[in-house]
C-alpha positions in Angstrom: -21.2 -40.4 -28.8 -22.0 -39.1 -25.4 -20.1 -36.9 -25.1 -20.3 -33.3 -23.5 -21.6 -30.1 -26.0 -20.3 -26.6 -26.0 -22.8 -24.2 -24.8 -24.4 -21.5 -26.5 -23.7 -18.2 -26.0 -27.6 -17.3 -24.9 -27.3 -20.9 -22.7 -27.8 -21.8 -19.3 -24.9 -23.0 -16.6 -24.9 -24.4 -13.8 -22.9 -22.2 -11.2 -19.9 -24.3 -9.5 -19.0 -25.0 -13.3 -19.8 -21.4 -13.8 -17.5 -20.4 -11.1 -14.6 -22.7 -11.9 -14.5 -21.7 -16.1 -14.1 -17.9 -14.0 -10.5 -18.9 -12.2 -12.9 -17.8 -9.4 -12.0 -21.2 -7.0 -9.9 -23.6 -7.6 -11.1 -26.7 -7.8 -14.9 -27.7 -9.5 -16.0 -29.8 -5.8 -15.0 -26.1 -4.4 -17.1 -24.5 -6.4 -20.1 -26.9 -4.6 -18.0 -26.3 -1.1 -18.7 -22.7 -1.5 -22.4 -22.1 -3.4 -24.0 -25.4 -0.3 -22.6 -23.3 2.6 -24.4 -20.0 1.2 -21.6 -17.9 -0.3 -23.5 -17.5 -3.7 -26.1 -15.0 -4.2 -28.1 -15.1 -7.7 -30.0 -11.8 -8.5 -29.8 -10.9 -4.7 -30.9 -14.7 -3.7 -28.7 -16.8 -2.2 -28.1 -20.4 -4.2 -28.0 -23.2 -2.6 -27.6 -25.9 -4.9 -25.1 -26.2 -7.3 -27.0 -27.6 -10.1 -28.7 -24.1 -10.1 -28.1 -23.1 -13.8 -27.0 -18.5 -14.6 -27.8 -17.1 -18.1 -25.6 -14.2 -19.5 -27.1 -11.1 -17.2 -27.2 -13.0 -14.1 -26.0 -11.2 -11.2 -23.6 -13.2 -9.3 -22.7 -12.3 -5.4 -19.7 -13.8 -4.0 -18.1 -14.5 -0.5 -14.2 -15.1 -1.3 -11.8 -15.6 2.2 -10.2 -11.7 1.6 -13.2 -10.1 0.1 -16.4 -9.7 -1.9 -17.0 -9.9 -5.7 -19.8 -9.2 -7.6 -19.3 -10.3 -10.9 -22.0 -9.9 -14.3 -22.6 -13.3 -16.0 -21.2 -11.8 -20.1 -21.3 -15.7 -21.5 -21.3 -18.9 -20.3 -17.9 -21.1 -20.6 -16.7 -24.0 -22.2 -14.1 -24.7 -20.8 -11.2 -23.4 -17.9 -9.3 -21.9 -20.0 -6.2 -18.7 -19.0 -6.8 -16.0 -16.7 -8.0 -14.1 -20.0 -9.9 -15.8 -21.1 -11.9 -16.6 -17.9 -12.0 -12.4 -17.7 -14.2 -12.5 -21.2 -17.0 -15.0 -19.4 -18.1 -12.0 -16.8 -17.6 -8.4 -16.0 -16.0 -7.4 -12.8 -18.4 -5.0 -10.7 -17.1 -5.5 -7.5 -16.7 -2.1 -4.4 -13.3 -1.2 -4.3 -11.9 -1.4 -0.2 -12.0 0.7 1.8 -9.2 3.2 2.1 -9.5 3.0 6.0 -9.4 -0.8 5.9 -6.3 -1.2 3.7 -3.4 -0.5 6.2 0.8 -0.5 4.7 2.7 -3.3 5.6 3.9 -1.3 7.9 0.6 -0.7 10.1 0.6 -4.4 9.0 3.2 -5.7 11.5 2.3 -3.6 13.8 0.6 -4.6 17.0 -1.1 -3.8 19.9 0.7 -3.8 22.9 -0.1 -7.0 24.6 -0.7 -8.7 22.6 0.3 -12.1 21.3 4.8 -12.9 22.5 6.6 -11.0 23.4 8.9 -8.7 21.7 12.9 -9.0 22.2 12.7 -6.2 23.5 9.9 -6.8 25.8 12.0 -10.1 27.1 14.9 -8.3 28.2 13.2 -5.5 30.3 10.8 -8.5 31.7 14.5 -11.0 32.1 16.1 -7.4 34.4 12.3 -7.3 36.9 13.2 -10.6 37.2 17.1 -10.5 38.1 15.8 -8.1 40.6 13.8 -9.7 42.5 16.7 -12.0 44.0 
């Protein structure tokens, strides 16, 4: 009757659909543009077509906005379900972020001297300097 067939456990699935089902991207169109822009590798080779098929055992390397992810395809998906269901579709092999790269909230809030807008303290110092010139 023209409906989609449910994938069997050993079958293949489009990479854009699989990324959407695993909840790595928010929409299938975002997955397609992500693949087309070269941010996805399948088994070490750059993937440029969203229609490329993946199967269980494939290694997916994905460059996301804030981190790099390495996934091993465990199953092909049938739907975009909750996180617990999506988590069953892959094994996460992503490297842990370096300790040196992780900054505390305090370190993130500090900026280099002279960058950005002046702080209140710096504005007051500028005002004092300018008022002394009169």
